[in-house]
N, C-alpha and C positions, 0 to 999 in steps of 0.2 A: 586792815585789808582783810577781804575774804574773796574765794574765787567761788564760789557758792555760798547755800546759806541752811541755817540749822532747821531741820523741820519742826515745825510748832509741835511743844512738848504735849500738848493737852489736847484736846477734841472739839474745835470751835462749831457753831451751829452752822450748819449750811447758810450762804448768803442772801438764798432766794427765800429761807425762812427767815431769816433778821430785818431783810428790807422788803416785804412785800409787794410794796407802792412804787418801788423804785423802780424805774423802767431802764431796758436794756440799753437803750440810750445814753443814759447818764453812767450806769455800769462800763458801759465801753469807753466812755470820757475819763471817766475815775480810772481806768488801767491804763491810759497811757501816761495820766496825770502821773501818777502814782511810778512808772516807768521811768519819766524823766525825773522825779524828785528823788528817787531814787539813784539816778544816775548821778544827778550832781551833788548828792551827798559824798558819794564814791569819790568822785574826782577831786572834791574839796579834800580827802583825806591824804590824797597823794602829791598834793601842788607843791608842798614843801619841799621836794625831791631836787628840784634843780637849783633851788635858793638856799641849799645848803651849804655852797661853795660858797656863796657871798657871805654866810654868818660867818663862815671860816676865814675869809679874807680881813672880814672888819675886826671881828675877835680874837683871831689868831688861833683858833683851839684846834687841836689835833683830831684825827678822824675818830678816836675813842668816843669824844662828844659826841659826834656826828651818831655812832651809833647808841648812846645811851639815849638822845633826842630819838631818834626812829623806835627804840626799843620801848621807850614810854607809850608809845602808840598800842603796841602790840600789846601790853600787858593793860593797859584799858580797856583795849576789847575783849581780852579774855575775861578779866573782872566783868564786864558789863553781859558780855554771853550766859554766865554762871550767875548771877543776879537777876540781869532783868529779863535777856534773851526770850524767853517764854511766857511771860506775864501776858501779852498781847490778846494768848488765849484766852483769858479771863476778863480782862480791864477793855478789853477790844483793840482792833488794829488801828483806829484812827488814831485814837487819842496817845500812843505808843509812837506811832508813825511820827505824829508830831512834837511829842518831849524830843524824841531822837533828833529831828531837825533843829527844835531849838538849843538844843546842847552842843549841835556844830556850829550853832549862832553864837553862840556863847564862846566855844574855841575862835571863829573867825576872829571875834573883839580882842579877846586874848593875843592871838598872834598881830593884829594891829599897836597893840597900847603896850605889850611888857614884852620886848624883844630880847632881853638878854638872855642868856644861857639857863636858867632857873625858868623864867618864862615860857620861853620854847619846851622845856619840858613839860610842864605843867599844860601847857595847852595839847601838845599832842596825846599827854595822856586823855585830858577831856574828848579829845576828839575822836580817840579811840572808844571812849565811855559810849558816846552817841552811836559810834556804827555800828557795837555790838548789840545794841538795843534795835539798831534800825532794820541789820541784814534778814534775820528770820523774821522779823513783822511783816518788813516789804515785801519777802518772797511770800508767806502766806498769803497776804492782802492782794499781791497783782494776782495770785491763782486762783482769789476767792472771786474778785472782779470780773475775772474773763470767763468763769465757769456760768457767770447770773449773764453778762453779755453775748457769748456765742458757747452756751454749753456742749459744743459738740468740737471743741478746739482743744488743740493740746501745743499750742504755742507758749502756753504762757513760762512755763520752766526754764524753756531757750532764750526768750526775749528776757524772764527776771535775770540770766544768769548772764546773758549779754550785758545787761545793764551794769550787772555787777561790776565784771571785769573790765568792759569797755569804758566804763565810767572811771575805774581805776588808771585805763590807759591813757584817758583824755587830761586829766587832771595834770600831770607833767609838761604835757606837751601845751597845753593852753599858757601855763606858767612860764614855762621856757621862753615861749615868743613873747609874753605881757612884760618880762624881765629883760629882754633884748631891747624891744621897740618901744616900751612904754616908761616915761617918766618915776620915779621913786619907785622902784623894784621891789623893794621889802617893803614895800606896803600895798602897791597897785591890786596882786593877784587875790590879796585876802579880800581887800575893797571890793574887787569884782563878785568874788564867790561870796561876800557877805550879801548883798543884794540880789544875786541869784538865790543863796538858801531862804531869805525872808519870801521872796515870790513863791518858792517851792512851798515853804509853809503855807501860806495864805491859801496857795492852791488846794493843797493836799485837806485842809480844815474843811472843803465841799465835798471831797470825796463820798461815795457812799461807805455806810458801816459795814462791814461783813459777820460779825459777832454777836449774836444775843445775849448781852452782856447780864439780862436777868438770869437765866440759865447757866453762868458759868461763874455764880459765886462762889470763890474759895479763898481761903486762909492764903496768906503769901507765904510763899517757901522756897527757896534756890533750885535751880536745876538743879535734878538727880545726875549724877553720872555714874554709868553702867560697866563694868567689863563682863563681857559674856563668860562665865566660867569655863564652860563646856568648849570653848575655840579660842582660847587664850592665845595660842600662836600665832594664827589667821588674824586674831583682832592687834597683837602688836606689829605684823608685817604690813596690816592697813595705816596701822597709827605712824608706822616707819616711813610709807609712802608720802602721808599726808606732811608729817615731819620734814623729809626731807624736800619736798617741793616747795612748801612756805619759807624755807631757808634758804633755796636757790632765789626766790620772789624778795626775800629781805636783804639778801647780798647785792640785789640789781637795783633794790628801790632806793637802798642807803648808801651804796657808796658808789652808785656808776659816776658820779661827778669826780669823784676824788682819781677814779682808775683812768677815767677820761684824759684827766688835767696830768697824773703822775706817769702814768704809762704811754699815752700817746701823744702826749702836749697838746691835747684839745682843750681849750679853755672858752669854748663857745658855750653860752647859756642854753642858746637852742638846741643844740648836740645835747647837754645835760638832759633837756626833759624830752629829746625824741626818742633817743635810744632807751627809757623806760616803756614808752609808749608803745614803740614795736614789740617789746618783750610781753606786755601784759595784752597789747591787739591780738596777737599771735596767740594767745592761751585761748581769749575769747573767739576767734574764727576757728580754732582748733577744736573748743566743743562742740561748736555748731556743727562742725563739719562730719565729727565723728557720735555723735548723738544717737544714730541709731545700729551702731556696731555695739556687738556684747561685750560684756565684761572684760572676758579672757581677751579677746582683739584689742582692748581700750588699753590693757595691762602692758601690752606690747612697747605703749608710749615710754617706757622706762628706757628703752635704747635711744630716741631722742632725745629724752633729756639727759640723759648720762652722755652721749656725743657734743650734746650741745655746750654742757658744763666744762668737759675737760677743753671744747674748743676754745672757751672764755677764758679759761686760764691760761691755755699754749697764745693766744692773742694777746693777753697780757705780756706776758713773758719777751716776744717778741714785737711789743710795740704795732702790733697789725690792727687797726681800727677795723676794718671791714669784715676779717675772721672776727671779733668781740664781737661787732654787732650780729653777724649771721650767727654764730654760738649762741647769743642770747636768745634772739629769735627760736632757735631750735628749743633749747632751753624751755623755754616760756610754751611753748607749743608743749611741750612733753608734758610739762607740769601741770598745764590745764587740764588735759586729759586724764592723767595719773592722779590727781587728787579727786577727781569726779569717779573714778574706779574705786580708788581706795575707798572713798563713802559708799561706793555701791556694795563690794565686799562687805564693809563693817557693818552696811544695813542688812544684811542678808544673814549674820551670824546672830541677831539680835532676837530673843525669844517676843513672843506676840506680848503687844501693849508697852516693851521697853525701849525700842529701836530709837525714841528721842534720847533716851538715856545713852544707848551707845557711842550715836553721832555726837551728844555732847562730850564725850569723853574726845573724840576724834577733831573734833572740832579744838579743844584745849589742848591737846598735843600739838595741833597743827601752829597754835599758835604760841607754843613753846619753842615750836622751830623758826618762826617767824623773829624770835626775841633773840634766844641766847646764842645761836651761833654768828649772826652778827655782833654781837658784843662782844663774843669769844675774837671774831675776826678783828673787831677795831682794836681790842685790847694786843693782839698780836701783832699788829703794825706798828706797836711800839718799837719791838726789839728784831722782828723778821722783816726783809724786802718783803713789799707787793705782791712779786710773782711766786715767789715761795709761800706764803700764807694761800693765795687762792689755788695754786698748785697742790697742798694738801688740802683745802676746802672740797675741790673737785675730787680727789681722790677717794673721799670720805664719801660724799654723795655716791658717787659709783658704787664702791662696796657696799652701803647700806640698801641700796634699790635693787641691787642686782642679788644681792641675798633676799629681800623682803618679798618679791616681786613672784620667784616661783613658789613661795609657800602660799600667794594668794590663790596664785594659779591651780595649785594643786586641791585648796580648798575650795573651791570652784567647780571642780572635777569630780568631787568627793561624790 
């Protein structure tokens, strides 16, 4: 899972130079094709969310197992971002885009055929690997296609971010509907998305290439990761913003079905998908609405994020479903804006020529936030009551973000 995408580390040739004979119409069609394929892949990455409860019912495993399965995805994304997230600068956007979709297809087949705990962990890891390779590639490809189709347009970043987070939102909702009303709930969602991913791969194969690979021949190296020595305090503040935001997303994605069942007595499969949908869609909409705000104003989103996660914890303690949903939506909106602002602050700290390396470090910190807190919450549930665990989590998030945000603001004012 990502809420934005890692900028390309290299310097790809302009799309117009790499494909001079391509028409603007072809690039326009390729733009929308890439957006749709990106959204499908991101949606696939979140369809297990409402299905976790069914696996628990079938196999009787504890919440810690759910968090391990979920964390495997985050580990896969982080590994892939580090190893291959930047190689489309040299190998071409389309070939890496296609390869990432192929990896997601492999993951879908694994979910269909290997449904014990080991299989779920491996399939989630493989899905993470595909998403890690896709996010930076798709975002760069979408921007370059749009630059040829409509050179004066500025909508590409907004559209690609909405496809990213909107896809994350749609996955649980579609899966929740399918497992509610369609037979074979443990197979049908994966079969449906397997078909969609195959169609996306076929369509992506004819998208115009936007990198001149003849001018980008380099020996392979992993993504460089850098921390700016002159502004480490502000960097770690930005990293804290990314870490806490992804921790909130991880909680809502991995444990929503457990929370709904244990704290509110809600076992609806559709609800287990609808709540994460609302959380992620609020993040997507918030990013669109606030896109023109200054970074300093965007950083005010820490208040919304903090209030939202505290309301989530209070709602769980009280068994209040409406408050839980409202808190989740508020926290999701805050996280969407806070994460983008954290990336903006981190990017402003980077020396010339190393922006991609600094942002790579922020992304790795974010995915640690996606995996580790969720694992710790799952482990804590073996000894402590759910309201206690979520109360502690909400308190830590509030403390971290309230300390980190002023430091980022001071850096912007310097």
